[in-house]
TISEDO-267923 format. One record per residue (C-alpha): residue number from 0; x, y, z. Coordinates in Angstrom, 1 decimal. Example, Ala and Ser with C-alpha at 12.3 -4.5 7.8 and 13.67 -1.06 7.14 Angstrom:
2
rec kemar:0; c1:12.3; c2:-4.5; c3:7.8
rec kemar:1; c1:13.7; c2:-1.1; c3:7.1
//
This chain:
189
rec kemar:0; c1:31.5; c2:14.2; c3:7.6
rec kemar:1; c1:27.9; c2:13.9; c3:8.6
rec kemar:2; c1:26.3; c2:16.5; c3:10.4
rec kemar:3; c1:25.0; c2:15.8; c3:14.0
rec kemar:4; c1:21.5; c2:14.7; c3:14.1
rec kemar:5; c1:20.4; c2:18.0; c3:16.1
rec kemar:6; c1:21.5; c2:20.0; c3:13.3
rec kemar:7; c1:20.1; c2:18.1; c3:10.3
rec kemar:8; c1:18.4; c2:20.3; c3:7.9
rec kemar:9; c1:14.6; c2:19.6; c3:8.0
rec kemar:10; c1:12.7; c2:20.3; c3:4.8
rec kemar:11; c1:9.0; c2:20.1; c3:3.8
rec kemar:12; c1:7.8; c2:19.0; c3:0.5
rec kemar:13; c1:4.3; c2:19.2; c3:-1.0
rec kemar:14; c1:2.7; c2:16.4; c3:-3.3
rec kemar:15; c1:4.8; c2:17.4; c3:-6.5
rec kemar:16; c1:8.1; c2:17.1; c3:-4.6
rec kemar:17; c1:7.0; c2:13.9; c3:-3.0
rec kemar:18; c1:6.5; c2:12.0; c3:-6.0
rec kemar:19; c1:9.9; c2:13.2; c3:-7.2
rec kemar:20; c1:11.4; c2:11.6; c3:-3.8
rec kemar:21; c1:9.5; c2:8.3; c3:-4.1
rec kemar:22; c1:12.7; c2:6.3; c3:-4.7
rec kemar:23; c1:14.6; c2:7.9; c3:-1.8
rec kemar:24; c1:11.6; c2:7.5; c3:0.5
rec kemar:25; c1:11.1; c2:3.9; c3:-0.2
rec kemar:26; c1:14.9; c2:3.3; c3:0.3
rec kemar:27; c1:14.8; c2:4.9; c3:3.8
rec kemar:28; c1:11.6; c2:3.0; c3:4.7
rec kemar:29; c1:13.2; c2:-0.3; c3:3.5
rec kemar:30; c1:16.3; c2:0.3; c3:5.6
rec kemar:31; c1:14.3; c2:1.3; c3:8.6
rec kemar:32; c1:12.5; c2:-1.8; c3:8.5
rec kemar:33; c1:15.4; c2:-4.3; c3:7.7
rec kemar:34; c1:14.8; c2:-7.3; c3:10.1
rec kemar:35; c1:11.3; c2:-6.5; c3:10.8
rec kemar:36; c1:9.7; c2:-9.6; c3:9.4
rec kemar:37; c1:6.4; c2:-8.8; c3:10.9
rec kemar:38; c1:6.2; c2:-5.6; c3:8.6
rec kemar:39; c1:6.5; c2:-7.9; c3:5.4
rec kemar:40; c1:4.3; c2:-10.5; c3:6.8
rec kemar:41; c1:1.6; c2:-8.0; c3:7.2
rec kemar:42; c1:1.9; c2:-7.1; c3:3.5
rec kemar:43; c1:3.9; c2:-3.8; c3:4.0
rec kemar:44; c1:6.5; c2:-3.6; c3:1.2
rec kemar:45; c1:8.4; c2:-0.9; c3:-0.5
rec kemar:46; c1:5.9; c2:-1.2; c3:-3.5
rec kemar:47; c1:2.9; c2:-0.8; c3:-1.2
rec kemar:48; c1:4.7; c2:2.1; c3:0.4
rec kemar:49; c1:5.0; c2:3.9; c3:-3.1
rec kemar:50; c1:1.3; c2:3.3; c3:-3.9
rec kemar:51; c1:0.2; c2:4.5; c3:-0.3
rec kemar:52; c1:2.3; c2:7.7; c3:-0.7
rec kemar:53; c1:1.2; c2:8.2; c3:-4.3
rec kemar:54; c1:-2.6; c2:7.9; c3:-3.3
rec kemar:55; c1:-2.1; c2:10.1; c3:-0.1
rec kemar:56; c1:-0.5; c2:13.0; c3:-1.9
rec kemar:57; c1:-3.9; c2:13.8; c3:-3.2
rec kemar:58; c1:-5.4; c2:14.7; c3:0.1
rec kemar:59; c1:-5.8; c2:18.3; c3:1.1
rec kemar:60; c1:-3.3; c2:19.3; c3:3.8
rec kemar:61; c1:-0.6; c2:16.9; c3:2.9
rec kemar:62; c1:2.9; c2:17.3; c3:4.2
rec kemar:63; c1:6.2; c2:15.4; c3:3.8
rec kemar:64; c1:9.1; c2:16.3; c3:6.0
rec kemar:65; c1:12.5; c2:15.0; c3:5.1
rec kemar:66; c1:15.8; c2:15.2; c3:7.2
rec kemar:67; c1:19.1; c2:15.2; c3:5.5
rec kemar:68; c1:22.7; c2:14.8; c3:6.2
rec kemar:69; c1:25.4; c2:16.3; c3:3.9
rec kemar:70; c1:25.3; c2:13.2; c3:1.6
rec kemar:71; c1:21.8; c2:11.7; c3:1.9
rec kemar:72; c1:18.3; c2:11.9; c3:3.2
rec kemar:73; c1:18.2; c2:10.0; c3:6.5
rec kemar:74; c1:14.5; c2:10.1; c3:7.6
rec kemar:75; c1:10.9; c2:11.2; c3:6.6
rec kemar:76; c1:7.6; c2:11.7; c3:7.9
rec kemar:77; c1:4.2; c2:12.4; c3:6.2
rec kemar:78; c1:0.6; c2:12.8; c3:6.8
rec kemar:79; c1:-2.4; c2:14.9; c3:5.9
rec kemar:80; c1:-5.5; c2:16.5; c3:7.5
rec kemar:81; c1:-8.6; c2:14.2; c3:7.5
rec kemar:82; c1:-12.0; c2:13.5; c3:9.1
rec kemar:83; c1:-12.2; c2:11.3; c3:12.2
rec kemar:84; c1:-14.8; c2:9.1; c3:10.1
rec kemar:85; c1:-12.0; c2:8.7; c3:7.4
rec kemar:86; c1:-9.1; c2:8.1; c3:9.5
rec kemar:87; c1:-10.5; c2:5.9; c3:12.3
rec kemar:88; c1:-13.1; c2:4.1; c3:10.1
rec kemar:89; c1:-16.8; c2:3.3; c3:11.3
rec kemar:90; c1:-16.0; c2:0.3; c3:13.2
rec kemar:91; c1:-13.6; c2:2.2; c3:15.6
rec kemar:92; c1:-15.0; c2:5.6; c3:15.4
rec kemar:93; c1:-17.5; c2:4.9; c3:18.6
rec kemar:94; c1:-14.5; c2:3.7; c3:20.7
rec kemar:95; c1:-12.6; c2:7.1; c3:20.1
rec kemar:96; c1:-12.5; c2:9.7; c3:23.1
rec kemar:97; c1:-15.5; c2:12.1; c3:22.1
rec kemar:98; c1:-12.9; c2:15.1; c3:21.7
rec kemar:99; c1:-11.1; c2:13.3; c3:19.1
rec kemar:100; c1:-14.1; c2:11.8; c3:17.4
rec kemar:101; c1:-16.0; c2:15.1; c3:17.2
rec kemar:102; c1:-13.0; c2:17.3; c3:15.9
rec kemar:103; c1:-12.9; c2:19.1; c3:12.8
rec kemar:104; c1:-9.0; c2:19.4; c3:13.4
rec kemar:105; c1:-7.4; c2:15.9; c3:12.8
rec kemar:106; c1:-4.3; c2:14.8; c3:10.8
rec kemar:107; c1:-3.2; c2:11.2; c3:10.3
rec kemar:108; c1:0.5; c2:10.5; c3:10.2
rec kemar:109; c1:1.1; c2:7.8; c3:7.8
rec kemar:110; c1:4.8; c2:7.1; c3:8.1
rec kemar:111; c1:7.8; c2:8.3; c3:10.2
rec kemar:112; c1:11.0; c2:6.2; c3:9.2
rec kemar:113; c1:14.7; c2:6.8; c3:9.9
rec kemar:114; c1:17.8; c2:5.1; c3:8.7
rec kemar:115; c1:19.1; c2:2.7; c3:11.2
rec kemar:116; c1:22.3; c2:4.6; c3:11.5
rec kemar:117; c1:20.5; c2:7.7; c3:12.6
rec kemar:118; c1:17.9; c2:6.0; c3:15.0
rec kemar:119; c1:18.1; c2:7.0; c3:18.6
rec kemar:120; c1:19.6; c2:10.4; c3:17.9
rec kemar:121; c1:16.6; c2:12.6; c3:17.8
rec kemar:122; c1:15.8; c2:12.6; c3:14.1
rec kemar:123; c1:12.5; c2:10.8; c3:14.6
rec kemar:124; c1:11.5; c2:13.5; c3:17.4
rec kemar:125; c1:12.6; c2:16.3; c3:15.1
rec kemar:126; c1:10.9; c2:15.1; c3:12.1
rec kemar:127; c1:7.6; c2:14.6; c3:14.3
rec kemar:128; c1:7.9; c2:18.1; c3:15.6
rec kemar:129; c1:8.1; c2:19.6; c3:12.2
rec kemar:130; c1:5.2; c2:17.5; c3:10.9
rec kemar:131; c1:3.0; c2:18.5; c3:13.7
rec kemar:132; c1:3.9; c2:22.1; c3:12.8
rec kemar:133; c1:3.3; c2:21.6; c3:9.1
rec kemar:134; c1:-0.2; c2:19.8; c3:9.8
rec kemar:135; c1:-1.4; c2:22.4; c3:12.4
rec kemar:136; c1:-4.1; c2:20.3; c3:13.8
rec kemar:137; c1:-5.6; c2:19.9; c3:17.3
rec kemar:138; c1:-5.2; c2:15.9; c3:17.2
rec kemar:139; c1:-3.0; c2:13.5; c3:15.1
rec kemar:140; c1:-3.2; c2:9.8; c3:15.0
rec kemar:141; c1:-1.1; c2:7.2; c3:13.7
rec kemar:142; c1:-0.8; c2:3.4; c3:13.5
rec kemar:143; c1:2.0; c2:1.1; c3:14.7
rec kemar:144; c1:2.8; c2:-2.6; c3:14.4
rec kemar:145; c1:2.1; c2:-4.0; c3:18.0
rec kemar:146; c1:5.7; c2:-5.6; c3:18.3
rec kemar:147; c1:7.6; c2:-2.4; c3:17.1
rec kemar:148; c1:9.0; c2:-1.7; c3:20.5
rec kemar:149; c1:11.3; c2:1.1; c3:19.3
rec kemar:150; c1:8.5; c2:3.0; c3:17.7
rec kemar:151; c1:6.1; c2:2.5; c3:20.4
rec kemar:152; c1:8.7; c2:4.0; c3:23.1
rec kemar:153; c1:9.3; c2:7.0; c3:20.7
rec kemar:154; c1:5.4; c2:7.5; c3:20.4
rec kemar:155; c1:4.9; c2:6.9; c3:24.1
rec kemar:156; c1:7.6; c2:9.7; c3:24.7
rec kemar:157; c1:5.9; c2:12.1; c3:22.5
rec kemar:158; c1:2.7; c2:11.8; c3:24.4
rec kemar:159; c1:0.6; c2:9.3; c3:22.3
rec kemar:160; c1:-2.1; c2:7.1; c3:23.8
rec kemar:161; c1:-3.4; c2:3.8; c3:22.7
rec kemar:162; c1:-6.9; c2:4.3; c3:21.1
rec kemar:163; c1:-7.7; c2:0.7; c3:20.2
rec kemar:164; c1:-6.9; c2:-2.0; c3:17.6
rec kemar:165; c1:-7.2; c2:-1.0; c3:13.9
rec kemar:166; c1:-7.5; c2:-3.4; c3:10.8
rec kemar:167; c1:-6.9; c2:-1.7; c3:7.4
rec kemar:168; c1:-9.5; c2:-4.1; c3:5.7
rec kemar:169; c1:-10.9; c2:-7.6; c3:6.5
rec kemar:170; c1:-7.9; c2:-9.4; c3:5.9
rec kemar:171; c1:-5.4; c2:-6.6; c3:7.0
rec kemar:172; c1:-3.1; c2:-7.0; c3:10.2
rec kemar:173; c1:-4.3; c2:-5.7; c3:13.5
rec kemar:174; c1:-2.3; c2:-2.5; c3:14.2
rec kemar:175; c1:-2.4; c2:-0.2; c3:17.3
rec kemar:176; c1:-4.0; c2:3.0; c3:16.7
rec kemar:177; c1:-2.4; c2:5.7; c3:18.7
rec kemar:178; c1:-3.8; c2:9.3; c3:19.4
rec kemar:179; c1:-2.3; c2:12.7; c3:20.4
rec kemar:180; c1:-3.8; c2:15.9; c3:21.4
rec kemar:181; c1:-1.0; c2:18.4; c3:19.9
rec kemar:182; c1:0.7; c2:20.5; c3:22.3
rec kemar:183; c1:-0.6; c2:23.6; c3:20.7
rec kemar:184; c1:-4.3; c2:22.5; c3:21.1
rec kemar:185; c1:-6.4; c2:24.4; c3:23.5
rec kemar:186; c1:-6.9; c2:22.6; c3:26.9
rec kemar:187; c1:-10.1; c2:20.8; c3:27.3
rec kemar:188; c1:-12.7; c2:22.3; c3:29.4
//
């Protein structure tokens, strides 16, 4: 019998544990994106995810959070601490609010994926909360496909705000860059 979403174990993994979980992570991601033709058209595939995760494990402050039921991993999220110049890029950096542009406490969330049978049950919110705790920064930012309504509704509910369009390279797709001042961050003066 599967555990209710509110009691799923959530576990943090470092870089070494993440590499060992690549097959599981790509399987979750592929299931979460089934039927999202825009994702494949934008060039995002399980193989590009594997390369992306492998490269990102080399960043300081890397954290992977995995939620599991009794018989399988059902969702994951990962990110790492970074500088605003690295995350936003030189083109978008001037358009970012000065608090988020000038911070030395920023993390980028690179993926948050939940198997379809577990979506809408709070797993994504729990993964996000555990990821914020693990990353422990004043600001977090992430990218979302403009047409991904369910993801965007989750991020809006979590308090993210649209920061601008982001294009990962000259031929890359245009994504929505979202920004969140974390709940534990000190209030702006």
